[in-house]
C-alpha positions as CSV (number, residue, x, y, z in Angstrom):
1,M,55.9,29.4,-17.4
2,K,55.8,27.7,-14.1
3,K,52.5,26.7,-12.5
4,T,50.0,29.6,-12.1
5,W,46.3,29.9,-11.9
6,M,44.0,32.0,-14.0
7,L,46.2,34.4,-15.9
8,A,45.0,37.3,-14.0
9,A,47.9,35.9,-12.0
10,V,49.3,35.9,-8.7
11,L,52.7,37.1,-7.8
12,A,55.5,35.6,-5.9
13,M,58.2,35.6,-3.4
14,V,59.9,33.9,-0.4
15,L,62.3,33.1,2.2
16,A,63.6,31.4,5.2
17,A,64.1,28.5,7.6
18,A,61.4,26.4,9.1
19,G,60.5,27.0,12.7
20,C,57.5,27.1,15.1
21,A,54.9,24.6,16.1
22,P,51.9,23.9,13.9
23,G,49.5,26.8,13.9
24,E,52.0,29.1,15.5
25,E,53.5,32.1,13.9
26,T,57.1,33.1,14.5
27,Q,57.4,36.8,15.2
28,P,60.1,38.7,13.3
29,E,63.4,38.8,15.3
30,Q,64.1,42.5,15.8
31,D,67.5,42.0,17.2
32,E,68.9,40.3,14.1
33,A,71.9,42.0,12.5
34,P,71.2,43.3,9.0
35,A,72.1,40.8,6.3
36,G,75.1,41.6,4.2
37,S,76.9,43.7,7.0
38,D,80.1,41.7,6.6
39,Q,81.2,42.2,3.1
40,P,84.6,41.5,1.5
41,E,86.9,44.5,1.3
42,E,87.0,44.2,-2.5
43,V,84.1,43.1,-4.5
44,P,84.4,42.7,-8.3
45,G,81.9,44.6,-10.4
46,I,79.3,42.8,-12.6
47,S,80.5,42.1,-16.1
48,P,79.9,45.2,-18.3
49,D,78.6,42.9,-21.0
50,I,75.5,42.3,-18.9
51,G,74.7,46.0,-18.4
52,E,73.7,47.9,-15.4
53,E,70.1,46.7,-15.1
54,P,69.8,43.1,-16.4
55,Q,66.4,41.4,-16.4
56,V,66.6,38.6,-13.9
57,M,64.8,35.4,-14.8
58,G,65.6,33.0,-11.9
59,F,68.2,30.3,-11.2
60,D,69.9,27.6,-13.2
61,A,70.5,24.1,-12.0
62,E,73.9,25.2,-10.5
63,G,72.4,28.0,-8.4
64,R,73.6,30.7,-10.8
65,I,71.3,33.7,-11.6
66,L,69.9,33.8,-15.1
67,A,69.9,37.3,-16.4
68,V,69.0,38.8,-19.8
69,S,70.4,42.0,-21.4
70,S,69.9,43.6,-24.8
71,G,72.2,42.5,-27.6
72,E,74.5,44.9,-29.4
73,A,72.5,44.7,-32.6
74,G,69.1,44.1,-31.0
75,G,67.6,40.9,-29.6
76,S,68.8,39.7,-26.3
77,V,71.6,37.7,-24.5
78,L,71.1,35.3,-21.6
79,Y,73.8,35.0,-19.0
80,A,74.4,32.9,-16.0
81,V,75.9,35.0,-13.2
82,M,77.6,33.9,-10.0
83,P,76.0,36.2,-7.4
84,E,79.0,36.1,-5.1
85,T,81.6,37.3,-7.7
86,G,79.7,38.7,-10.7
87,T,81.4,36.2,-12.9
88,A,79.1,35.7,-15.9
89,E,78.9,33.1,-18.7
90,E,77.1,33.8,-21.9
91,I,74.5,31.0,-22.5
92,V,72.7,32.1,-25.7
93,R,72.4,35.1,-28.0
94,T,69.2,35.5,-30.1
95,E,67.7,38.0,-32.4
96,L,64.4,37.7,-30.4
97,M,63.6,39.0,-27.0
98,I,63.9,36.4,-24.2
99,T,60.9,37.0,-21.8
100,E,61.2,33.9,-19.6
101,A,63.8,31.3,-18.8
102,E,63.3,28.1,-16.8
103,S,66.0,25.6,-15.7
104,H,65.5,21.9,-15.6
105,K,67.5,19.8,-13.0
106,S,69.0,18.0,-16.0
107,G,70.9,21.3,-16.7
108,R,68.8,22.2,-19.8
109,L,67.1,25.5,-20.2
110,L,63.7,26.5,-21.7
111,L,63.4,30.0,-23.1
112,R,60.2,31.9,-24.0
113,L,61.0,34.1,-27.0
114,D,58.9,37.1,-28.2
115,S,58.7,37.3,-31.9
116,G,56.0,40.0,-32.0
117,E,54.1,38.0,-34.6
118,G,51.3,36.4,-32.5
119,E,53.0,33.1,-32.0
120,A,54.4,31.5,-28.8
121,R,58.0,30.3,-29.4
122,L,59.8,28.1,-26.9
123,R,63.5,27.3,-27.3
124,L,65.4,24.5,-25.5
125,V,69.0,25.1,-24.8
126,G,71.4,22.2,-24.0
127,E,72.4,18.8,-25.3
128,D,70.1,16.6,-27.4
129,M,67.6,19.4,-28.1
130,A,65.3,19.6,-31.1
131,E,66.9,21.7,-33.9
132,K,63.8,23.8,-34.3
133,D,61.9,25.9,-31.7
134,L,58.6,24.7,-30.3
135,I,56.1,27.1,-32.0
136,V,52.4,27.4,-31.2
137,E,50.1,30.0,-32.7
138,S,48.8,31.9,-29.6
139,H,48.2,35.2,-27.9
140,D,49.9,33.9,-24.7
141,I,51.4,30.6,-23.4
142,A,51.9,28.6,-20.3
143,W,53.8,25.4,-19.7
144,S,54.8,22.7,-17.2
145,W,58.1,20.7,-17.6
146,N,58.3,17.1,-16.3
147,P,60.9,17.2,-13.6
148,D,61.9,13.6,-14.2
149,D,62.0,13.7,-18.0
150,W,63.2,16.8,-19.9
151,T,61.6,15.6,-23.1
152,Q,58.1,16.0,-21.8
153,L,56.2,19.4,-21.6
154,Y,52.6,20.4,-21.3
155,I,52.1,23.5,-23.4
156,T,48.9,25.6,-23.1
157,A,48.2,28.1,-25.9
158,F,45.7,31.0,-25.3
159,D,43.9,33.1,-27.9
160,E,42.8,36.7,-27.5
161,N,39.7,35.6,-25.6
162,W,41.7,33.3,-23.3
163,D,40.2,30.2,-24.9
164,F,42.9,27.6,-24.9
165,E,44.4,24.4,-26.3
166,V,46.7,22.0,-24.4
167,Y,49.5,20.1,-26.1
168,L,51.9,17.4,-24.9
169,A,55.3,18.3,-26.5
170,D,58.3,16.1,-27.1
171,A,61.3,18.3,-26.6
172,S,63.7,15.8,-28.2
173,S,61.8,15.9,-31.5
174,G,59.7,19.1,-31.4
175,S,56.4,17.3,-31.9
176,L,53.2,18.5,-30.4
177,E,50.2,16.3,-29.6
178,A,46.8,17.8,-28.7
179,V,45.5,16.8,-25.2
180,E,41.7,16.4,-25.0
181,D,39.6,17.4,-22.0
182,A,42.5,19.1,-20.2
183,G,42.3,22.1,-17.9
184,P,44.3,25.2,-18.7
185,F,47.2,24.5,-16.4
186,P,48.2,20.8,-16.0
187,V,51.3,20.6,-13.8
188,W,53.9,17.8,-13.7
189,T,54.9,16.4,-10.3
190,E,57.5,13.8,-9.5
191,A,57.3,10.3,-11.0
192,G,55.2,11.5,-13.9
193,G,52.2,12.5,-12.0
194,V,50.0,15.4,-13.1
195,I,47.8,17.7,-11.0
196,E,45.8,20.9,-11.8
197,I,43.2,23.3,-10.6
198,L,39.9,23.1,-12.6
199,D,38.1,26.4,-12.8
200,D,34.4,26.2,-11.7
201,G,33.6,29.7,-13.1
202,N,33.6,31.5,-9.8
203,L,36.8,33.5,-9.4
204,E,36.2,34.4,-5.8
205,D,36.2,30.8,-4.4
206,G,38.9,29.2,-6.4
207,G,38.7,25.9,-8.3
208,T,39.0,22.2,-7.6
209,L,42.5,20.7,-7.3
210,V,42.6,17.2,-8.9
211,D,45.2,14.6,-9.9
212,G,45.7,13.2,-13.3
213,G,43.0,10.6,-12.8
214,G,40.4,13.2,-11.9
215,S,40.4,12.4,-8.1
216,V,39.7,15.5,-6.0
217,I,42.5,16.6,-3.7
218,S,40.8,19.7,-2.4
219,E,38.1,22.2,-3.2
220,N,38.2,26.1,-3.4
221,V,41.9,26.2,-4.1
222,L,43.4,29.5,-5.3
223,E,47.0,28.4,-5.5
224,F,49.0,25.2,-4.8
225,S,52.6,24.0,-4.8
226,T,54.2,20.6,-4.3
227,D,57.7,19.1,-4.0
228,G,56.4,15.7,-5.1
229,T,55.6,14.5,-1.6
230,M,54.0,17.4,0.3
231,F,51.5,19.9,-0.9
232,V,50.8,23.5,0.2
233,I,47.5,25.0,-0.8
234,A,46.0,28.5,-0.4
235,K,42.2,27.9,0.0
236,A,39.4,30.5,-0.1
237,V,37.3,30.4,3.0
238,T,33.9,32.0,3.9
239,G,34.0,35.7,4.2
240,G,36.9,36.3,1.8
241,G,39.8,35.1,3.9
242,I,42.5,32.6,2.7
243,D,43.8,29.6,4.6
244,Y,47.3,28.3,4.0
245,L,47.4,24.5,4.5
246,I,50.1,21.8,4.2
247,G,49.6,18.1,3.8
248,N,50.3,15.0,1.7
249,G,47.3,15.6,-0.5
250,S,45.4,12.5,0.6
251,G,44.4,13.1,4.2
252,E,44.0,15.9,6.7
253,W,45.4,19.3,6.1
254,L,47.3,21.2,8.7
255,Q,46.4,24.9,8.8
256,V,49.5,27.1,9.2
257,F,48.2,30.6,8.5
258,N,45.0,32.5,7.8
259,L,45.0,35.7,5.8
260,P,42.0,37.9,6.8
261,A,39.5,38.9,4.2
262,G,40.4,41.9,2.1
263,D,38.8,43.5,-0.9
264,Q,42.2,43.7,-2.7
265,W,42.6,40.0,-3.1
266,L,39.1,38.6,-3.6
267,G,39.6,35.4,-5.6
268,L,43.3,36.1,-6.2
269,L,46.2,35.0,-4.1
270,P,48.5,37.8,-3.0
271,A,51.6,35.9,-4.1
272,K,52.6,32.5,-5.5
273,I,53.8,29.6,-3.5
274,E,57.2,28.1,-4.5
275,P,59.0,24.9,-3.4
276,A,62.1,25.9,-1.3
277,G,63.6,22.5,-0.6
278,P,62.3,19.2,0.6
279,G,59.2,19.8,2.8
280,R,59.6,23.6,2.6
281,F,57.7,26.2,0.6
282,A,58.2,29.9,0.3
283,T,55.7,32.7,-0.3
284,L,55.1,36.4,0.3
285,L,52.5,37.6,2.7
286,P,51.0,41.1,2.8
287,A,52.5,43.2,5.6
288,E,49.5,45.5,5.4
289,T,46.4,43.3,5.6
290,D,44.1,46.3,6.1
291,A,45.4,48.3,3.1
292,M,42.2,48.8,1.1
293,E,43.9,50.5,-1.8
294,G,46.4,47.6,-2.4
295,V,49.3,46.1,-0.6
296,T,52.7,48.0,-0.9
297,A,54.8,45.9,1.5
298,W,55.4,42.1,1.6
299,Q,57.0,39.7,4.1
300,P,58.8,36.6,2.9
301,A,57.7,33.5,4.7
302,V,58.5,29.8,4.7
303,I,55.8,27.1,5.2
304,S,56.6,23.6,6.5
305,T,54.9,21.0,8.7
306,R,56.3,22.9,11.7
307,G,54.2,25.9,10.8
308,I,55.0,29.2,9.1
309,R,58.0,31.5,9.8
310,K,58.0,35.1,8.6
311,A,61.1,36.9,7.8
312,S,62.0,40.2,9.5
313,A,62.7,41.8,6.1
314,V,59.9,43.6,4.3
315,V,60.1,44.1,0.5
316,E,58.2,46.3,-1.9
317,S,57.5,43.8,-4.7
318,P,55.5,40.6,-4.7
319,V,57.6,38.9,-7.3
320,L,59.4,35.7,-6.3
321,T,61.3,32.8,-7.9
322,C,63.1,30.1,-6.0
323,S,65.8,27.5,-6.4
324,P,65.2,24.5,-4.1
325,E,68.6,23.1,-4.9
326,A,70.3,26.4,-3.8
327,S,67.9,27.0,-0.9
328,A,67.5,30.6,-2.1
329,C,64.9,32.8,-3.7
330,L,65.0,36.0,-5.7
331,T,62.7,38.9,-5.2
332,G,62.3,42.6,-6.0
333,A,61.1,44.4,-9.1
334,M,64.4,43.5,-10.8
335,G,65.1,40.2,-9.0
336,E,67.9,42.2,-7.2
337,R,67.5,40.6,-3.8
338,I,68.4,37.1,-2.6
339,F,66.6,35.5,0.4
340,D,68.5,32.6,2.0
341,T,65.8,30.1,3.0
342,A,68.1,28.4,5.4
343,D,69.1,31.3,7.6
344,G,66.6,34.0,6.6
345,T,69.1,36.7,5.5
346,V,68.4,39.0,2.6
347,V,71.1,40.6,0.4
348,N,70.8,43.0,-2.6
349,W,73.2,41.1,-4.8
350,M,73.4,43.7,-7.5
351,E,74.4,46.4,-5.0
352,Q,76.8,44.0,-3.4
353,L,78.6,43.4,-6.7
354,K,78.9,47.1,-7.1
355,G,80.6,47.4,-3.8
356,D,77.7,48.4,-1.5
357,S,77.0,46.6,1.7
358,G,73.6,45.1,0.6
359,E,70.9,45.1,3.2
């Protein structure tokens, strides 16, 4: 599981090129042509082996879409799909259910498998992997993978009361070493650094963002993301609002957006923040900030030192996963839409493969 905060969770999503001066907001361009209007005359259908409604997990290191379908005799099968053509490669077939899949830039994959027996089971797929799964007795699990060293993983195991234990795992051997005095979500950054949000017990004002040495980066942080050089944080402010800020983590923060107070997200960020390329971060912003009964529409947006740029597209689901290497993000209840973070277009890749025009 990629970095999150609290398990009550926050959702996720994203999109589009950088643009606009600091503190400014780029208005949606109403005269843009709909994305996906120029489609090939013949588009191959998605492989029938994947099924009509695969469960989309994210991207692999090559920019292919990772999708899971049920196996013929139960269990599940993980495929890597080229979104332009529907060409699919079977990656792994297992008797258990694959509930999450994360790609490492080394090309290896980490799978979360549901055994239904009260244990967290992680399986690494690729060369030089441990022969056995990483297994931790737990009710739920979170992890963070070292981007520079595929052998290192922080694993957090939660029990039914959300008490937790943190382990440092060696993926090459399968060994687990308990980590003392750790917060629930230590997150690897570039060059072996570690950062995390420490909970102060008050859900409404966030926690303290610290580095591996315990130095404070910022207070009242609800969510953060980093590309190893720059940080974007969502910070709770007086009155219930949320400030989105970008900086290098050791100096002044540049405010790029303020989300007004709303009862529907007290203490919880509306959507996650994801790296979307060097110096760029993607998120989803509520399109209806005054919706007291909950948000039903979301606008993808890209944050950079130039400010924040919202997409003209509006989506109905606050779920997002991004590939900085491919400059693209997936969103939608089934991961059926692709946002291009370079040009801001959005295409329903599942419908496109079936021959429809997308969006």
